BAVOMI-126369 format. One line per field, with one value per residue (C-alpha): residue number from 1; chain; residue in three letters; x, y, z. Coordinates in steps of 0.02 Angstrom, whole numbers, plus 50000, padded with zeros to 5 digits. Example, Ala and Ser with C-alpha at 12.3 -4.5 7.8 and 13.67 -1.06 7.14 Angstrom:
// residues 2
seq	(1/2) .
mol	(A/A) .
type	(Ala/Ser) .
px	(50615/50684) .
py	(49775/49947) .
pz	(50390/50357) .
***
This chain:
// residues 364
seq	(1/2/3/4/5/6/7/8/9/10/11/12/13/14/15/16/17/18/19/20/21/22/23/24/25/26/27/28/29/30/31/32/33/34/35/36/37/38/39/40/41/42/43/44/45/46/47/48/49/50/51/52/53/54/55/56/57/58/59/60/61/62/63/64/65/66/67/68/69/70/71/72/73/74/75/76/77/78/79/80/81/82/83/84/85/86/87/88/89/90/91/92/93/94/95/96/97/98/99/100/101/102/103/104/105/106/107/108/109/110/111/112/113/114/115/116/117/118/119/120/121/122/123/124/125/126/127/128/129/130/131/132/133/134/135/136/137/138/139/140/141/142/143/144/145/146/147/148/149/150/151/152/153/154/155/156/157/158/159/160/161/162/163/164/165/166/167/168/169/170/171/172/173/174/175/176/177/178/179/180/181/182/183/184/185/186/187/188/189/190/191/192/193/194/195/196/197/198/199/200/201/202/203/204/205/206/207/208/209/210/211/212/213/214/215/216/217/218/219/220/221/222/223/224/225/226/227/228/229/230/231/232/233/234/235/236/237/238/239/240/241/242/243/244/245/246/247/248/249/250/251/252/253/254/255/256/257/258/259/260/261/262/263/264/265/266/267/268/269/270/271/272/273/274/275/276/277/278/279/280/281/282/283/284/285/286/287/288/289/290/291/292/293/294/295/296/297/298/299/300/301/302/303/304/305/306/307/308/309/310/311/312/313/314/315/316/317/318/319/320/321/322/323/324/325/326/327/328/329/330/331/332/333/334/335/336/337/338/339/340/341/342/343/344/345/346/347/348/349/350/351/352/353/354/355/356/357/358/359/360/361/362/363/364) .
mol	(A/A/A/A/A/A/A/A/A/A/A/A/A/A/A/A/A/A/A/A/A/A/A/A/A/A/A/A/A/A/A/A/A/A/A/A/A/A/A/A/A/A/A/A/A/A/A/A/A/A/A/A/A/A/A/A/A/A/A/A/A/A/A/A/A/A/A/A/A/A/A/A/A/A/A/A/A/A/A/A/A/A/A/A/A/A/A/A/A/A/A/A/A/A/A/A/A/A/A/A/A/A/A/A/A/A/A/A/A/A/A/A/A/A/A/A/A/A/A/A/A/A/A/A/A/A/A/A/A/A/A/A/A/A/A/A/A/A/A/A/A/A/A/A/A/A/A/A/A/A/A/A/A/A/A/A/A/A/A/A/A/A/A/A/A/A/A/A/A/A/A/A/A/A/A/A/A/A/A/A/A/A/A/A/A/A/A/A/A/A/A/A/A/A/A/A/A/A/A/A/A/A/A/A/A/A/A/A/A/A/A/A/A/A/A/A/A/A/A/A/A/A/A/A/A/A/A/A/A/A/A/A/A/A/A/A/A/A/A/A/A/A/A/A/A/A/A/A/A/A/A/A/A/A/A/A/A/A/A/A/A/A/A/A/A/A/A/A/A/A/A/A/A/A/A/A/A/A/A/A/A/A/A/A/A/A/A/A/A/A/A/A/A/A/A/A/A/A/A/A/A/A/A/A/A/A/A/A/A/A/A/A/A/A/A/A/A/A/A/A/A/A/A/A/A/A/A/A/A/A/A/A/A/A/A/A/A/A/A/A/A/A/A/A/A/A/A/A/A/A/A/A/A/A/A/A/A/A/A/A/A/A/A/A) .
type	(Unk/Unk/Unk/Unk/Unk/Unk/Unk/Unk/Unk/Unk/Unk/Unk/Unk/Unk/Unk/Unk/Unk/Unk/Unk/Unk/Unk/Unk/Unk/Unk/Unk/Unk/Unk/Unk/Unk/Unk/Unk/Unk/Unk/Unk/Unk/Unk/Unk/Unk/Unk/Unk/Unk/Unk/Unk/Unk/Unk/Unk/Unk/Unk/Unk/Unk/Unk/Unk/Unk/Unk/Unk/Unk/Unk/Unk/Unk/Unk/Unk/Unk/Unk/Unk/Unk/Unk/Unk/Unk/Unk/Unk/Unk/Unk/Unk/Unk/Unk/Unk/Unk/Unk/Unk/Unk/Unk/Unk/Unk/Unk/Unk/Unk/Unk/Unk/Unk/Unk/Unk/Unk/Unk/Unk/Unk/Unk/Unk/Unk/Unk/Unk/Unk/Unk/Unk/Unk/Unk/Unk/Unk/Unk/Unk/Unk/Unk/Unk/Unk/Unk/Unk/Unk/Unk/Unk/Unk/Unk/Unk/Unk/Unk/Unk/Unk/Unk/Unk/Unk/Unk/Unk/Unk/Unk/Unk/Unk/Unk/Unk/Unk/Unk/Unk/Unk/Unk/Unk/Unk/Unk/Unk/Unk/Unk/Unk/Unk/Unk/Unk/Unk/Unk/Unk/Unk/Unk/Unk/Unk/Unk/Unk/Unk/Unk/Unk/Unk/Unk/Unk/Unk/Unk/Unk/Unk/Unk/Unk/Unk/Unk/Unk/Unk/Unk/Unk/Unk/Unk/Unk/Unk/Unk/Unk/Unk/Unk/Unk/Unk/Unk/Unk/Unk/Unk/Unk/Unk/Unk/Unk/Unk/Unk/Unk/Unk/Unk/Unk/Unk/Unk/Unk/Unk/Unk/Unk/Unk/Unk/Unk/Unk/Unk/Unk/Unk/Unk/Unk/Unk/Unk/Unk/Unk/Unk/Unk/Unk/Unk/Unk/Unk/Unk/Unk/Unk/Unk/Unk/Unk/Unk/Unk/Unk/Unk/Unk/Unk/Unk/Unk/Unk/Unk/Unk/Unk/Unk/Unk/Unk/Unk/Unk/Unk/Unk/Unk/Unk/Unk/Unk/Unk/Unk/Unk/Unk/Unk/Unk/Unk/Unk/Unk/Unk/Unk/Unk/Unk/Unk/Unk/Unk/Unk/Unk/Unk/Unk/Unk/Unk/Unk/Unk/Unk/Unk/Unk/Unk/Unk/Unk/Unk/Unk/Unk/Unk/Unk/Unk/Unk/Unk/Unk/Unk/Unk/Unk/Unk/Unk/Unk/Unk/Unk/Unk/Unk/Unk/Unk/Unk/Unk/Unk/Unk/Unk/Unk/Unk/Unk/Unk/Unk/Unk/Unk/Unk/Unk/Unk/Unk/Unk/Unk/Unk/Unk/Unk/Unk/Unk/Unk/Unk/Unk/Unk/Unk/Unk/Unk/Unk/Unk/Unk/Unk/Unk/Unk/Unk/Unk/Unk/Unk/Unk/Unk/Unk/Unk/Unk/Unk/Unk/Unk/Unk/Unk/Unk/Unk/Unk/Unk/Unk/Unk/Unk) .
px	(49813/49847/49914/49758/49638/49726/49723/49537/49497/49600/49517/49345/49365/49412/49259/49150/49202/49165/48991/48967/48998/48859/48741/48785/48635/48587/48622/48779/48829/48963/49064/49250/49302/49184/49208/49397/49391/49293/49423/49568/49483/49448/49626/49680/49597/49714/49859/49980/49965/49946/49832/49781/49604/49565/49439/49413/49587/49645/49742/49756/49923/49958/49897/49994/49877/49879/50028/50031/50189/50144/50294/50242/50091/50145/50001/50043/50022/49872/49769/49817/49764/49594/49572/49609/49495/49348/49370/49370/49212/49126/49135/48967/48934/48798/48846/48806/48730/48847/48807/48919/48835/48980/48975/49045/48925/49003/48917/48921/49036/49178/49300/49367/49533/49520/49653/49552/49392/49484/49565/49403/49311/49453/49521/49370/49216/49162/49086/49104/48950/48914/48749/48660/48672/48678/48512/48416/48480/48316/48307/48487/48443/48299/48411/48543/48413/48342/48516/48560/48395/48427/48607/48554/48403/48279/48355/48424/48288/48285/48472/48476/48330/48252/48360/48519/48610/48573/48622/48792/48848/48995/49045/48943/49010/48881/48958/48835/48840/48708/48750/48651/48732/48672/48716/48815/48684/48521/48411/48244/48109/47983/48086/48091/47986/47959/48057/48127/48284/48363/48424/48579/48760/48844/49186/49178/49139/49077/49128/49035/49074/48933/49001/48910/48893/49059/49151/49204/49134/49081/48976/49064/48968/49050/48925/48959/48909/48861/48747/48872/48824/49005/49067/49017/49090/49254/49254/49224/49363/49491/49456/49592/49606/49738/49622/49479/49588/49671/49506/49432/49580/49571/49388/49354/49206/49078/48895/48808/48626/48618/48485/48515/48400/48329/48349/48371/48469/48513/48618/48669/48806/48842/49028/49056/48961/49087/49254/49351/49368/49423/49571/49435/49284/49358/49375/49526/49615/49551/49667/49578/49695/49722/49542/49498/49572/49432/49494/49406/49320/49285/49188/49015/48956/49011/48866/48903/48760/48763/48621/48634/48508/48519/48386/48365/48410/48555/48610/48580/48469/48559/48593/48507/48630/48681/48622/48764/48834/48857/48737/48824/48709/48736/48818/48705/48768/48830/48706/48734/48590/48611/48467/48562/48674/48824/48954/48963/49065/49066/49240/49294/49422/49528/49567/49540/49426/49287/49133/49025/49050/48918/48832/48660/48590/48403/48273/48207) .
py	(48982/49147/49228/49190/49239/49405/49444/49401/49520/49666/49647/49640/49786/49900/49843/49860/50041/50077/50001/50101/50262/50218/50145/50246/50206/50038/49857/49785/49603/49509/49350/49396/49215/49175/49340/49329/49149/49208/49338/49217/49090/49220/49281/49101/49101/49237/49183/49313/49243/49408/49558/49717/49765/49949/50013/50199/50272/50125/49978/49809/49721/49596/49423/49266/49150/48993/48993/48947/48845/48698/48599/48606/48561/48685/48768/48925/48924/49040/48916/48773/48879/48912/48727/48685/48819/48777/48590/48618/48722/48603/48458/48401/48492/48494/48668/48766/48761/48828/48814/48874/48909/48950/48916/48986/48986/49003/49008/48837/48907/48921/48775/48764/48683/48522/48583/48739/48637/48524/48666/48766/48618/48548/48709/48825/48711/48796/48702/48767/48740/48769/48855/48917/49099/49161/49084/49073/49199/49205/49016/49014/49146/49040/48886/48984/49046/48871/48799/48932/48903/48716/48740/48854/48748/48877/49024/49120/49143/49248/49279/49357/49474/49481/49559/49535/49491/49470/49356/49441/49380/49261/49216/49233/49201/49162/49174/49145/49085/49041/49032/48990/48935/48845/48940/48853/48920/48959/49109/49090/49112/49164/49320/49370/49527/49674/49826/49991/49999/50171/50228/50318/50268/50276/50305/50199/50021/49864/49698/49536/49358/49231/49057/48935/48753/48656/48822/48807/48977/49133/49286/49447/49610/49783/49900/50086/50138/50315/50393/50510/50503/50489/50357/50204/50280/50311/50130/50071/50181/50120/49934/49811/49622/49626/49729/49608/49459/49548/49603/49429/49355/49469/49439/49350/49236/49329/49314/49439/49482/49492/49576/49574/49586/49428/49441/49354/49458/49431/49553/49538/49641/49656/49675/49752/49906/49942/49873/49903/49724/49778/49655/49522/49607/49713/49604/49707/49679/49511/49363/49206/49086/49000/48939/48922/48901/49008/49182/49345/49279/49405/49401/49477/49480/49435/49423/49400/49353/49318/49259/49250/49200/49257/49183/49097/48920/48829/48690/48692/48807/48939/48872/48951/49032/48916/48964/49050/48964/49129/49271/49399/49470/49399/49522/49573/49520/49651/49707/49707/49794/49802/49920/50036/50006/49892/49793/49604/49461/49271/49199/49020/49002/48859/48947/49127/49154/49282/49190/49345/49529/49661/49813/49802/49977/49948/49809/49755) .
pz	(50182/50268/50109/50011/50151/50179/49993/49987/50129/50063/49894/49970/50089/49944/49847/50003/50025/49842/49859/50019/49923/49800/49931/50085/50194/50121/50167/50086/50079/49984/50008/50009/49985/49843/49753/49760/49699/49547/49502/49525/49413/49278/49281/49272/49101/49040/48933/48999/49176/49271/49267/49352/49397/49410/49535/49522/49548/49651/49582/49661/49658/49522/49563/49521/49426/49320/49203/49021/49038/48927/48990/49172/49276/49410/49501/49601/49789/49785/49684/49797/49946/49868/49835/50017/50086/49974/50001/50190/50183/50064/50187/50259/50423/50555/50612/50455/50281/50148/49964/49823/49655/49541/49355/49193/49047/48876/48708/48626/48491/48619/48631/48809/48852/48953/49074/49113/49138/49259/49357/49369/49445/49550/49622/49623/49627/49465/49319/49142/49036/48852/48812/48657/48707/48527/48475/48640/48771/48867/48882/48944/49073/49139/49147/49245/49369/49392/49419/49549/49639/49650/49706/49849/49901/49838/49929/49779/49649/49491/49501/49328/49289/49118/48982/49085/48924/48739/48596/48581/48752/48750/48928/49088/49264/49398/49572/49716/49896/50026/50212/50368/50529/50684/50843/50978/51100/51014/51046/51132/50999/51131/51163/50979/50953/50838/50898/50837/50732/50733/50562/50623/50620/50777/50850/51003/50948/51034/50959/50990/50936/50927/50891/50781/50830/50844/50848/50665/50620/50713/50677/50728/50748/50754/50836/50864/51041/50994/50865/50786/50601/50543/50664/50564/50406/50498/50554/50375/50307/50434/50430/50380/50377/50514/50625/50603/50649/50795/50868/50847/50944/51097/51139/51304/51346/51450/51492/51379/51351/51161/51056/50868/50717/50641/50454/50288/50166/49983/49884/49702/49622/49437/49461/49289/49348/49487/49431/49272/49211/49037/49035/49035/48956/48816/48659/48605/48772/48832/48814/48874/48787/48954/48944/48760/48588/48516/48473/48516/48674/48813/48976/48958/49138/49314/49437/49622/49738/49925/50037/50227/50360/50541/50655/50825/50773/50855/50968/51154/51253/51355/51528/51676/51796/51937/52111/52201/52354/52443/52470/52362/52227/52054/51933/51791/51619/51498/51366/51178/51091/50902/50864/50747/50594/50615/50520/50530/50461/50466/50495/50463/50601/50534/50369/50431/50282/50275/50215/50220/50260/50262/50334/50409/50387/50394/50401/50231) .
***
């Protein structure tokens, strides 16, 4: 699974930095795992089995995807890895709530291949649904929003705003994720208070891991110590997947007094606005013969939405310090005060997958 997880993170970090350039002092949130799964699925629909996505002047490496070898049922390793990761995360858990809302909506005039329908659902937890987009685009939009709301237990509402697409749309990809974890040691609600959040970015960085219940996942926070306006940007520019994993492995358990913002954050990205997806969206370039026998089909829109909740809830109360047997004064715990912008990510330890990655720049 390491290959797939590393590829996910590299892909996401490039997109994150691009979003940062457009929204320099704003909150940013995406799901590396879910977003990358969407792209792999879409490129699995291509008949020529490999493609290149252009992002500004940068090019991502070619990705191996579903082949069109009619004589073989071979599925490349990357797709099997996605299946294993998503299946692991989709298991019932008492330590976190994780909801995937992934679906392809095609106009009812499109005839999808049964093999593609099976692979989309089996490997990527993505249903493919026919809809009367040509005659009733607004009704389809409302149905999509209702479906996403139900899938995320009411957390993601109005995913697609009015006039998101018109009657000429052919293929819509909705890619959404909701996450809320239960802390291994919960925060005391009585100590939650309104306080100042300084809108500056601090190159010296503190890193904190807060495990969720059962230690399946952890929230990691990268907090600049100083208030140098360029320090956080330097951190963002230099980040790599290997760094994130290495840092997460060298942390040691310590008693820490933690103060972090309580927040619920939802961010939606119309991916077409940031990435050149012309191999999928341009009718003259798109080849979706791996998904449909209908000619001239192209992707109209890819919408990626991520919702995360950070609050006090968790398992056990924090234990009171035991009375020392000697008379030496007890050492004060280290302090971690996240009252200025920071980066954060949620890591699923077993698969080394980034469930969410974002920047908290200001309260909303």
